[in-house]
C-alpha positions in Angstrom: 104.4 19.7 -33.7 107.2 19.8 -31.6 107.6 20.1 -27.8 110.0 22.3 -26.1 112.6 21.0 -24.4 112.7 21.3 -20.5 114.5 24.4 -19.2 114.9 22.4 -15.9 117.3 19.8 -15.8 118.3 17.2 -13.2 122.5 18.3 -14.1 121.2 21.8 -12.5 120.8 20.7 -9.3 123.9 18.5 -9.3 126.1 21.6 -10.6 124.2 24.0 -7.7 125.5 21.5 -5.0 129.0 20.8 -6.3 129.5 24.6 -7.3 128.0 26.1 -3.8 130.1 23.2 -2.3 133.4 25.4 -2.8 131.9 29.0 -3.4 130.2 28.9 0.5 133.5 29.0 2.1 134.6 31.7 -0.7 132.0 33.9 -0.3 131.8 33.7 4.0 135.7 34.4 3.9 136.7 36.5 0.8 132.8 38.7 1.1 133.0 38.6 5.4 129.3 37.1 4.5 126.9 36.2 7.0 124.4 34.1 4.7 121.2 33.0 6.9 119.6 29.7 5.3 116.1 29.9 4.3 114.3 27.1 6.3 111.2 25.9 5.1 109.6 22.5 5.6 107.7 22.3 2.2 109.8 22.3 -1.1 108.3 24.4 -3.7 109.3 26.8 -5.8 109.6 30.7 -5.0 110.2 33.6 -6.7 113.0 35.4 -5.2 113.6 39.3 -5.7 116.5 40.8 -4.0 118.7 44.3 -4.1 121.7 44.2 -6.1 125.2 45.4 -4.1 127.9 42.9 -5.2 128.8 40.9 -8.2 128.6 37.6 -5.5 125.0 38.1 -4.9 123.6 35.2 -6.6 126.2 33.0 -5.1 124.7 34.7 -1.7 121.0 34.1 -2.6 121.6 30.4 -4.1 123.4 29.4 -0.7 120.6 30.6 1.2 118.2 28.2 -0.9 117.9 24.6 -1.5 117.9 23.3 -5.3 119.0 24.9 -8.5 117.9 28.6 -8.5 117.8 30.0 -11.7 118.7 33.7 -12.2 117.2 36.5 -14.5 120.8 37.7 -15.8 121.8 40.2 -18.2 121.7 38.9 -21.6 125.6 39.7 -21.8 126.3 36.9 -20.2 125.5 34.9 -23.1 127.8 36.7 -26.1 131.2 35.5 -25.1 131.3 31.9 -27.4 132.1 29.0 -25.7 132.0 29.8 -22.2 128.5 31.3 -23.2 127.3 28.4 -24.2 129.0 26.2 -21.1 126.9 28.8 -18.7 123.8 28.0 -20.4 124.7 24.2 -20.0 125.4 24.2 -16.5 122.7 26.7 -15.1 119.9 27.8 -17.6 120.1 31.8 -16.6 116.7 33.5 -18.1 118.9 36.0 -20.1 117.0 39.7 -19.9 117.5 42.7 -22.1 119.2 45.3 -19.5 116.7 47.8 -18.5 113.9 46.8 -21.4 110.6 45.1 -21.5 111.6 41.8 -22.8 108.8 39.7 -23.5 110.9 37.0 -24.5 112.1 36.8 -20.7 108.7 37.0 -19.1 107.9 33.8 -21.3 110.6 31.8 -20.1 110.1 33.1 -16.6 106.1 31.2 -16.9 108.4 28.6 -18.4 110.8 27.7 -15.9 107.3 28.6 -13.0 105.2 25.7 -14.7 108.7 23.4 -14.7 108.6 23.9 -11.0 111.6 26.1 -11.2 112.7 28.6 -8.4 113.2 31.9 -9.8 115.6 34.9 -8.8 116.4 38.4 -9.9 116.7 41.8 -9.0 114.0 44.3 -9.7 116.5 46.9 -9.5 118.4 45.3 -13.1 121.8 47.0 -11.7 123.6 47.3 -9.2 124.2 49.7 -7.4 126.7 52.5 -7.8 125.8 54.8 -4.5 125.1 51.9 -1.6 121.4 53.0 -2.1 118.7 50.3 -3.3 118.0 51.7 -6.6 114.9 52.9 -9.1 112.7 49.3 -8.8 110.6 49.1 -12.1 106.8 49.0 -11.4 106.8 45.9 -14.3 107.7 44.0 -11.4 104.5 44.0 -9.8 102.9 42.2 -13.1 105.7 39.5 -13.2 104.9 38.5 -9.8 101.3 38.3 -10.9 101.9 36.3 -13.9 103.9 33.7 -12.6 101.9 33.0 -9.7 104.3 31.9 -7.2 105.0 32.7 -3.0 107.4 35.9 -3.4 110.6 35.9 -1.3 111.8 38.9 -0.7 115.5 38.5 0.0 118.0 41.3 1.7 121.4 42.3 1.2 123.1 44.3 3.3 126.5 45.7 3.9 128.1 44.2 0.3 128.6 48.1 -1.3 130.7 48.3 1.5 132.8 45.2 0.9 132.9 45.9 -2.5 131.2 48.9 -4.2 130.3 49.1 -7.8 133.2 51.3 -8.8 135.5 49.6 -7.6 138.2 47.1 -8.9 139.1 45.9 -4.9 137.4 43.6 -2.1 137.5 45.3 0.9 137.8 43.6 4.6 134.3 44.3 6.5 131.0 42.0 6.9 127.8 41.4 5.1 124.9 39.9 5.6 121.8 38.2 3.3 118.8 37.2 4.3 115.0 36.5 4.0 113.3 39.9 4.6 109.8 38.8 4.2 107.7 35.6 2.5 104.4 36.9 0.4 102.4 34.4 0.2 99.7 34.4 -3.1 96.6 34.9 -1.9 98.4 37.8 0.2 99.4 39.5 -2.7 96.6 39.0 -4.8 94.3 41.0 -2.3 97.2 43.9 -2.5 96.5 46.7 -5.5 99.2 47.3 -7.9 100.5 50.0 -5.7 100.6 48.4 -2.3 102.4 45.4 -4.0 105.0 48.1 -5.6 105.7 49.4 -2.5 106.0 46.6 -0.5 108.7 45.0 -2.3 110.5 48.6 -2.4 110.2 48.9 1.2 111.4 45.3 1.9 114.7 45.5 -0.4 115.5 49.0 0.6 118.9 49.4 2.1 121.3 52.4 2.5 124.7 51.4 3.3 125.7 55.2 4.5 123.6 54.7 7.6 125.8 51.7 8.0 128.4 52.4 10.4 130.6 49.4 10.0 134.3 49.8 8.9 135.6 48.1 5.3 139.2 48.4 5.4 141.5 47.9 2.4 143.9 50.1 0.1 143.0 52.4 -2.3 139.7 53.2 -1.2 138.7 55.5 -4.2 140.1 53.8 -6.9 138.2 53.7 -9.6 135.6 55.8 -8.2 135.3 58.1 -11.6 133.7 55.6 -12.9 130.6 56.8 -11.4 131.2 60.4 -10.6 131.2 63.6 -12.8 129.5 66.3 -11.8 131.6 68.8 -9.0 130.2 70.0 -6.3 132.1 73.4 -7.1 132.3 73.4 -10.9 129.4 71.1 -12.5 130.7 68.9 -14.7 134.0 67.3 -14.9 136.1 64.6 -15.0 137.3 63.3 -11.7 140.7 61.6 -11.3 141.4 58.6 -8.3 144.6 57.6 -6.6 145.1 55.7 -3.8 142.1 56.7 -1.1 141.7 60.3 -2.9 139.4 61.8 -5.5 140.3 65.3 -7.5 138.1 67.5 -9.6 140.3 67.7 -12.9 139.0 71.0 -13.4 138.8 73.3 -9.9 141.4 70.4 -8.4 139.4 70.0 -5.3 140.0 66.8 -3.4 138.4 64.3 -1.1 139.6 61.4 1.0 137.4 58.3 1.4 137.4 56.7 4.5 137.3 52.9 5.8 134.0 54.2 7.3 132.5 54.8 3.7 132.6 58.5 4.6 133.8 61.1 2.3 136.5 64.3 3.6 137.3 67.0 1.9 133.5 67.4 -0.3 130.1 69.2 1.1 129.0 65.6 1.3 129.3 62.9 4.1 128.6 60.0 1.6 128.7 59.0 -1.5 125.3 58.9 -1.5 124.6 61.9 -1.0 127.3 63.0 -3.4 125.3 60.7 -6.3 122.3 61.7 -5.5 123.6 65.7 -5.8 124.5 64.8 -9.3 120.9 62.7 -10.4 119.6 66.2 -9.0 121.8 68.2 -11.0 121.3 66.3 -14.2 118.0 66.4 -13.9 118.0 70.1 -13.2 120.1 70.3 -16.7 118.1 72.6 -19.3 119.3 70.7 -22.4 118.1 73.7 -24.7 120.2 76.0 -23.4 123.5 73.9 -24.1 125.7 74.4 -26.5 125.6 71.9 -29.8 129.0 70.9 -28.9 130.6 67.1 -27.1 130.0 67.5 -23.4 132.2 64.5 -22.8 134.5 63.0 -25.3 135.9 59.5 -25.0 139.1 57.9 -26.9 140.5 54.5 -27.0 137.7 52.7 -26.9 136.7 48.6 -27.7 133.6 49.3 -29.8 131.5 46.1 -30.2 128.3 45.1 -32.3 126.1 42.8 -30.1 123.9 40.2 -31.5 122.0 39.5 -28.5 121.9 36.2 -27.1 124.6 34.7 -29.4 127.9 36.8 -29.9 129.9 39.5 -29.9 131.9 40.7 -33.4 134.6 43.2 -32.5 134.4 46.5 -34.5 137.3 48.9 -33.2 139.9 48.5 -31.0 141.0 52.0 -30.4 137.1 53.7 -31.2 135.9 57.8 -30.1 132.9 58.7 -28.4 131.1 62.0 -28.2 128.5 62.4 -25.8 126.3 65.4 -26.9 122.7 67.1 -25.4 120.8 64.6 -27.8 123.0 62.0 -29.6 126.4 59.6 -29.3 128.8 60.4 -32.0 130.7 57.1 -32.5 134.1 56.9 -34.6 134.6 53.0 -35.4 137.2 52.7 -37.6 137.5 55.8 -39.2 133.8 56.3 -39.9 131.6 58.2 -37.8 128.0 56.8 -36.8 125.3 59.0 -34.7 123.3 57.7 -32.8 120.5 60.2 -31.7 118.9 59.7 -28.0 115.5 59.6 -30.0 116.7 56.6 -32.3 118.5 54.9 -28.5 116.0 52.2 -27.6 117.5 51.6 -24.4 121.1 52.6 -22.9 122.6 50.7 -20.0 125.9 50.1 -18.2 126.8 46.6 -17.3 128.9 45.6 -14.9 131.6 48.0 -13.5 131.7 50.7 -16.6 130.7 49.1 -20.0 127.9 50.6 -21.9 125.6 49.0 -24.0 123.7 50.9 -26.8 120.3 49.6 -28.2 119.7 51.4 -31.4 116.6 49.8 -33.8 117.9 46.3 -34.3 121.6 47.1 -33.5 123.5 46.9 -29.9 126.6 48.8 -30.0 128.7 47.9 -27.1 131.5 49.9 -26.0 134.7 49.6 -23.1 137.0 52.1 -21.7 139.8 52.0 -20.0 139.7 51.4 -16.4 138.8 55.4 -15.8 135.8 55.2 -18.4 132.7 56.6 -17.4 129.7 54.9 -18.8 127.2 56.2 -16.7 127.2 59.8 -18.1 126.2 58.3 -20.8 123.2 56.7 -19.6 122.4 59.9 -17.1 122.0 62.2 -20.5 120.4 59.7 -22.5 117.6 59.2 -20.2 117.3 63.1 -19.5 116.9 63.8 -22.8 114.2 61.2 -23.1 112.1 62.3 -19.6 111.5 66.2 -21.0 108.3 66.9 -20.4 107.6 64.1 -18.1 106.8 64.5 -14.3 107.2 62.3 -10.7 109.5 60.1 -10.4 109.4 58.8 -14.6 110.7 62.3 -15.0 113.7 61.6 -12.7 114.5 58.4 -13.6 118.2 58.5 -15.2 118.7 54.9 -16.4 119.9 53.2 -12.9 
């Protein structure tokens, strides 16, 4: 029987040390990050769980710990040809399908743990759009118990103010990364699943709308329409941002995004309050009462078919997507393809505004212009799937 090659390589530690000698000062200066080192005398592997605020979170986490850290990361990272192969060779991320139950990812985590490696992941599976820590799936409890590693809960604060997910610009401000708590195996083995999940949620929860710091920069509201599509005055709409302001294209209501992160001009003081209202609005929609007409239409889309963990095949550089109450209609190279929400296994946003639709054995990736809002497709898909569900399961909108 052929033995599997080891996941952990000696080169990973060398590459980590070289990379962080460069990235540590960069992140500290560019993001204003204060990174508190995790100092423990014993050398042992951990499972690190962190809340996800910026694109630099993995560098912040990695700078706090000695040795190589193996990150659970979106499988999209491994579909970019040579760059992906180089990344896999250099740091060996553990790929996982976005917002999906991925048995292969769990097995790979077990493999790394058996080899003595430290694993890091964000239980949210997404960067926050609002500044509040997002939905944490109960499945994290099963992974913690399976790996049997000491659990390190790592909290990142201020990152949303420095670099909101919907923005291209990094603002001048302060952020902090630190270990909130270490939970030994013996300790969490005595907890019920509910208690352990509640502990993870509590220790990783951050609400940046309560942050009193100032984050200075230009074009502070630019591309906020990537996250927002519900107007407090007229409901479902399209927004356009310019500089520090964002406006509804229907009723022309405007709001200004201030360096404090507050909104001036809307009924909401923060993006978090507005985002929560948007989620409540979508959860309150009676889809059966909506007309069978497109709710939204996006044009000029780059549509690709993704072969997970391997490559992307570009299908159309000028495609179209129409969002209905129960399906997405794609036009690819002049041909229409209907993806019903019943047939879509997972809908997910990658990065700032890429949309992945997992449909049967295919993965369609949709990328629009800078103002494209991928989130609405995910939200409507999960609103449809959640019909009849109660509690948190009935409110989860995919992010």
